[in-house]
C-alpha positions in Angstrom: -16.8 -3.7 -21.6 -15.2 -6.3 -23.9 -13.7 -3.6 -26.2 -12.4 -1.6 -23.2 -10.7 -4.7 -21.8 -9.2 -5.5 -25.2 -7.8 -2.0 -25.4 -6.4 -2.3 -21.9 -4.8 -5.6 -22.7 -3.2 -4.2 -25.8 -2.0 -1.2 -23.9 -0.3 -3.4 -21.3 1.7 -5.2 -24.1 3.5 -2.0 -24.9 6.9 -1.4 -23.2 6.6 0.4 -19.9 8.7 3.3 -21.1 6.3 3.9 -24.0 3.3 3.7 -21.8 4.7 6.2 -19.4 5.6 8.7 -22.1 2.3 8.4 -23.8 0.4 8.5 -20.5 2.3 11.7 -19.5 1.3 13.4 -22.8 -2.3 12.3 -22.5 -2.4 13.5 -18.9 -0.9 16.9 -19.9 -3.7 17.4 -22.5 -6.7 15.9 -20.7 -6.3 16.6 -17.0 -6.8 20.4 -17.3 -9.9 19.7 -19.3 -11.2 17.3 -16.7 -10.3 19.7 -13.9 -12.3 22.4 -15.5 -15.4 20.3 -15.2 -15.0 19.8 -11.4 -16.2 22.5 -9.0 -13.4 24.1 -7.0 -13.5 23.8 -3.2 -15.5 26.6 -1.7 -16.3 27.5 2.0 -18.8 25.1 3.5 -21.1 25.5 6.5 -19.4 24.7 9.8 -21.2 21.8 11.4 -20.8 18.4 13.0 -20.6 15.9 10.3 -22.2 12.5 10.9 -22.3 11.0 7.4 -19.7 10.5 4.6 -19.4 9.1 1.1 -16.1 7.4 0.4 -14.9 7.3 -3.2 -12.4 4.5 -3.6 -11.3 1.4 -5.5 -13.3 -0.9 -3.3 -13.4 -3.9 -5.7 -9.6 -3.8 -6.3 -7.0 -5.6 -4.2 -4.5 -2.7 -4.5 -3.4 -0.8 -1.4 -5.7 2.2 -2.0 -8.6 -0.2 -2.2 -7.7 -1.8 1.1 -7.2 1.7 2.6 -10.7 2.7 1.5 -12.2 -0.4 3.1 -10.3 0.1 6.4 -11.6 3.7 6.5 -15.1 2.5 5.8 -14.9 0.0 8.7 -13.5 2.5 11.2 -16.1 5.1 10.5 -19.0 2.7 10.6 -17.8 1.2 13.9 -17.8 4.6 15.4 -21.4 5.4 14.4 -20.8 7.4 11.2 -23.2 6.8 8.3 -21.1 5.7 5.4 -21.9 5.4 1.7 -19.5 4.1 -0.9 -18.7 4.7 -4.5 -16.6 2.1 -6.2 -14.3 3.9 -8.7 -12.2 0.8 -9.7 -13.5 0.6 -13.2 -13.3 4.3 -13.7 -9.6 4.4 -13.0 -8.6 1.1 -14.7 -7.7 -0.7 -11.4 -7.6 -4.5 -11.4 -10.9 -5.9 -10.1 -11.4 -8.9 -7.8 -15.0 -10.1 -8.1 -14.9 -11.2 -4.5 -14.5 -7.6 -3.4 -17.2 -6.1 -5.6 -19.7 -3.8 -4.0 -22.7 -1.8 -5.2 -22.1 1.9 -5.3 -24.4 4.3 -3.4 -25.6 7.9 -4.1 -24.1 10.5 -1.8 -26.6 12.3 0.5 -26.6 16.1 0.3 -24.9 16.6 3.7 -22.3 13.9 3.3 -18.6 14.7 3.5 -16.9 13.3 0.4 -13.7 11.5 1.2 -11.7 10.7 -2.0 -9.5 7.7 -1.1 -7.7 7.8 -4.5 -4.4 9.5 -5.1 -4.6 12.7 -7.3 -3.2 10.9 -10.4 -6.6 9.1 -10.7 -8.8 11.2 -8.3 -9.4 13.8 -11.0 -10.8 11.1 -13.4 -13.1 9.8 -10.7 -14.3 13.2 -9.6 -15.0 14.2 -13.2 -17.0 10.9 -13.7 -18.9 11.6 -10.5 -20.1 14.9 -11.9 -20.6 18.5 -10.7 -24.0 17.9 -9.1 -22.6 15.4 -6.6 -19.6 17.6 -5.7 -21.1 21.1 -5.3 -21.6 22.6 -1.9 -20.0 19.8 0.1 -16.8 19.3 2.1 -14.2 17.3 0.1 -11.3 15.5 1.7 -8.5 13.9 -0.2 -7.1 10.8 1.5 -3.8 10.6 -0.2 -0.4 9.0 0.4 3.0 9.3 -1.2 6.1 7.2 -0.8 8.8 9.8 -1.6 9.9 13.1 -0.1 9.1 14.8 -3.5 5.5 14.7 -4.7 4.7 14.8 -8.4 4.0 18.4 -9.4 0.9 17.5 -11.4 -0.8 16.4 -8.2 -1.2 20.0 -7.2 -4.1 20.3 -9.7 -6.2 18.1 -7.4 -5.7 20.4 -4.5 -8.1 22.8 -6.0 -11.0 20.5 -5.2 -10.2 19.5 -1.6 -10.7 21.4 1.6 -8.2 19.3 3.4 -5.9 16.3 2.9 -5.6 13.2 5.1 -2.6 10.9 4.8 -1.7 7.8 6.9 1.9 8.7 8.0 4.0 11.7 9.1 6.5 10.8 6.4 3.8 11.2 3.7 2.4 14.3 5.5 5.8 16.1 5.3 6.0 15.4 1.6 2.5 16.6 0.8 2.9 19.8 2.9 5.6 20.9 0.5 3.2 20.9 -2.5 -0.2 21.8 -1.2 -1.3 25.0 0.6 -4.3 23.3 2.4 -4.2 21.6 5.7 -2.6 18.1 5.8 -3.7 15.8 8.7 -2.2 12.4 9.7 -4.9 9.7 9.8 -3.3 6.3 10.1 -4.9 3.2 8.6 -6.9 1.6 11.5 -5.5 -1.8 10.9 -5.9 -3.0 14.5 -9.7 -2.6 14.4 -10.0 -5.6 12.2 -9.7 -9.2 13.4 -6.1 -10.3 12.7 -5.5 -13.2 10.3 -6.1 -16.5 12.0 -2.7 -18.2 12.6 -2.9 -21.9 13.5 -0.5 -24.8 13.3 -2.9 -26.6 11.0 -3.0 -23.7 8.6 0.8 -23.5 8.8 1.3 -27.2 8.0 -1.3 -27.2 5.2 0.3 -24.2 3.4 3.8 -25.6 3.7 2.6 -28.9 2.4 1.0 -27.2 -0.6 4.2 -25.4 -1.3 6.4 -28.5 -0.9 8.3 -27.0 2.1 9.5 -29.2 4.9 8.0 -28.6 8.3 11.4 -27.8 9.8 12.6 -25.4 7.1 13.1 -21.7 7.8 10.7 -19.7 5.6 10.6 -16.0 4.9 7.8 -14.2 2.9 7.2 -11.0 1.1 4.1 -9.8 -0.7 3.9 -6.9 -3.1 2.4 -5.4 -6.2 4.5 -4.9 -9.3 2.4 -1.8 -9.9 4.1 -0.3 -6.8 7.6 -0.7 -8.5 9.6 -3.9 -8.2 12.6 -1.8 -7.4 10.9 0.1 -4.6 9.7 -3.1 -3.0 13.2 -4.4 -3.5 12.2 -8.1 -3.8 15.4 -8.8 -5.8 17.3 -7.4 -2.8 15.5 -9.8 -0.6 16.4 -12.6 -2.9 20.1 -11.7 -2.7 20.1 -11.3 1.1 18.3 -14.6 1.5 20.6 -16.6 -0.7 23.6 -15.1 0.9 22.3 -15.9 4.4 21.3 -19.5 3.7 23.6 -20.8 0.9 24.4 -23.7 3.2 20.8 -24.4 4.1 19.2 -25.8 0.9 15.8 -26.4 2.7 15.3 -22.7 3.5 12.7 -20.9 1.4 11.8 -17.3 0.4 8.2 -17.1 -0.9 7.5 -14.0 -3.0 3.8 -13.3 -3.5 3.2 -10.8 -6.3 0.3 -9.0 -7.9 -0.2 -7.1 -11.3 2.3 -9.2 -13.3 -0.1 -8.9 -16.3 0.1 -5.1 -16.1 3.9 -5.0 -15.6 5.3 -7.9 -17.7 8.9 -6.5 -17.8 9.1 -6.3 -14.1 7.7 -9.8 -13.7 10.4 -11.0 -16.2 13.1 -9.4 -14.1 11.8 -11.0 -11.0 11.6 -14.4 -12.6 15.1 -14.1 -13.9 16.4 -13.2 -10.4 14.5 -16.1 -8.9 15.8 -18.6 -11.5 19.4 -17.6 -10.9 19.0 -17.9 -7.2 17.6 -21.5 -7.5 15.1 -23.6 -5.7 15.2 -21.6 -2.4 13.0 -19.0 -4.1 9.3 -19.6 -4.7 7.3 -17.1 -6.8 3.6 -17.2 -6.1 1.0 -15.1 -8.0 -1.6 -13.7 -5.7 -5.0 -15.4 -5.6 -8.4 -13.9 -5.2 -9.1 -12.4 -1.8 -6.6 -12.5 1.0 -6.7 -16.1 2.1 -3.6 -17.0 0.2 -1.7 -14.1 1.8 -2.8 -15.1 5.3 -1.8 -18.7 4.5 1.7 -17.4 3.8 1.7 -15.5 7.1 0.9 -18.7 8.8 3.5 -20.7 6.9 6.4 -18.3 7.4 8.9 -17.8 10.2 9.6 -14.2 9.3 8.3 -11.5 6.9 10.9 -9.5 5.1 10.6 -6.0 3.5 13.8 -4.4 2.4 11.8 -1.7 0.8 13.4 1.5 -0.4 10.5 3.6 0.8 6.9 3.2 2.1 4.1 5.8 2.4 2.7 3.7 5.3 3.2 -0.1 4.9 -0.2 -1.8 5.2 1.3 -5.3 4.8 3.8 -4.6 7.5 1.2 -3.5 10.0 -0.9 -6.6 9.3 2.1 -8.8 9.7 2.7 -7.3 13.1 -0.9 -7.8 14.2 -0.7 -11.4 12.9 2.1 -12.1 15.4 4.9 -12.7 12.9 8.4 -11.3 13.3 9.4 -8.7 10.8 12.6 -7.6 9.1 12.1 -4.1 7.6 14.0 -1.1 6.3 14.6 1.6 8.9 13.2 4.4 6.8 10.0 6.1 5.7 6.3 5.8 6.7 6.5 2.4 8.5 8.5 4.1 11.3 5.3 5.6 12.6 4.3 2.2 14.1 7.5 0.3 14.6 10.9 0.7 16.2 13.9 -1.5 17.1 12.2 -2.9 20.2 9.6 -4.7 18.1 11.0 -5.1 14.6 14.4 -6.2 13.2 15.2 -2.9 11.5 17.8 -2.7 8.7 19.6 0.5 8.5 19.9 2.1 5.1 21.8 4.8 3.1 19.8 7.4 1.4 20.6 7.6 -2.3 19.3 9.3 -5.4 16.1 7.9 -6.8 16.8 5.5 -9.7 13.7 3.4 -10.7 14.2 1.3 -13.8 10.6 0.5 -13.6 9.8 4.2 -14.1 6.9 4.1 -11.7 8.8 6.9 -9.8 10.5 9.5 -11.8 10.7 12.6 -9.5 13.9 14.6 -10.0 16.0 15.4 -6.9 14.1 12.6 -5.0 15.9 10.0 -2.9 15.1 6.7 -1.3 16.8 4.1 0.8 19.4 1.5 -0.1 19.1 -1.1 2.7 22.4 -2.4 4.0 22.6 -6.0 2.8 25.1 -7.1 5.5 22.6 -6.1 8.2 19.7 -7.9 6.4 21.8 -11.1 6.1 22.7 -10.9 9.8 19.1 -10.5 10.9 18.0 -13.4 8.7 20.6 -15.7 10.2 19.8 -14.4 13.7 16.1 -15.0 13.5 16.5 -18.4 11.8 18.7 -19.6 14.7 16.9 -18.0 17.6 13.2 -18.8 18.0 13.1 -16.9 21.3 14.0 -13.7 19.5 11.4 -14.4 16.9 8.7 -14.7 19.7 10.0 -11.6 21.5 9.7 -9.5 18.3 6.3 -10.9 17.4 4.8 -10.2 20.8 6.3 -6.7 21.0 5.1 -5.9 17.4 1.6 -7.0 18.1 1.4 -4.9 21.2 2.9 -1.9 19.4 0.5 -2.2 16.4 -2.5 -2.5 18.7 -1.7 0.7 20.5 -0.6 2.7 17.4 -3.2 1.7 14.8 -6.6 2.1 16.3 -7.6 4.9 14.0 -8.5 8.6 14.5 -10.6 9.3 11.5 -13.7 10.3 13.5 -11.8 12.7 15.7 -10.2 14.3 12.6 -13.6 14.5 10.8 -15.1 16.3 13.8 -12.1 18.6 14.1 -11.0 17.1 17.5 -7.8 15.6 16.3 -4.7 15.9 18.6 -2.3 18.8 17.9 0.3 16.2 16.6 -1.9 15.8 13.5 
């Protein structure tokens, strides 16, 4: 394990452009070989399924890991027997020891749900082995953030009988590439207890950050592995400073993950924050989610001027936590929000241009949020606590009604026609 970690650490010191080029060539050579070792999907006996095995990055704090845990929780709460296989180490995902689980062996009749996107799912399935894949139903629980899906994903479609994805935006993209059924299965965020928001927690977190009790505070949390440009935290910095240049006590707190894996992106973020001055606080993510929930408690508004989202897990959680939200009026998050419950920022659709090179699809596009609208919403919500409360209450109600989950119905083939 020490040698593997040393190699990974050395790999991360290489420029991102070099890693992407080398990774693409390695994938071109190795993935067909890995795919050849995985049984292709074949017809399976029609029956009522009552047990599943989920393959996911359970011990990782990344979005796919959270999605796997949410699916696990929903299925168990509805009486489905669930076994879990943690693939975090297999796919090189960051591991949080607090989230570690012990993997199970799948039972012969289990449906296998692969809660890993195709770029890493092939590696996990190859590691799992033929014997655990043969003669069972396989579902790919995948999500994509653009309207154009990477072509190399199609290889993974050979091993799946159907695809689940958490939003209609993602479903429309996946349907263009795959010739198997795509079903919308939203993340069941509202089934979990929402983060506890108390005045004591709010005061304690603000004190730790050195923020006055009366200051207006906005928060954004994101992973640099998801592309700094897509998450548009630098855009949030620009809008915040423009909105509150005359309010030196106002603060924007940016919680970030995976800085060690994407040092160039972290450098760009730090440069932007330094230029903006003391109003911007950068905060590396801690272990677990307590530090994120502390920030929810401390903030007056959560801001996400994202260029695109496949779903938007953080946004859903913010709504359930009862915090007002400023978000881009585009992509997967619109499945569970509208202008009645969220301060939506309109955007222009422009050609994809990701200097982080996380997204490289030709002919793809994403949103360019309108900064003047973001600035107006920041100022409006800072000056109008009644509007903040109105948005927060409406957002919680909307999220509770929209995000209760439908995985069991989909598993049993009783999903609504809309899916």
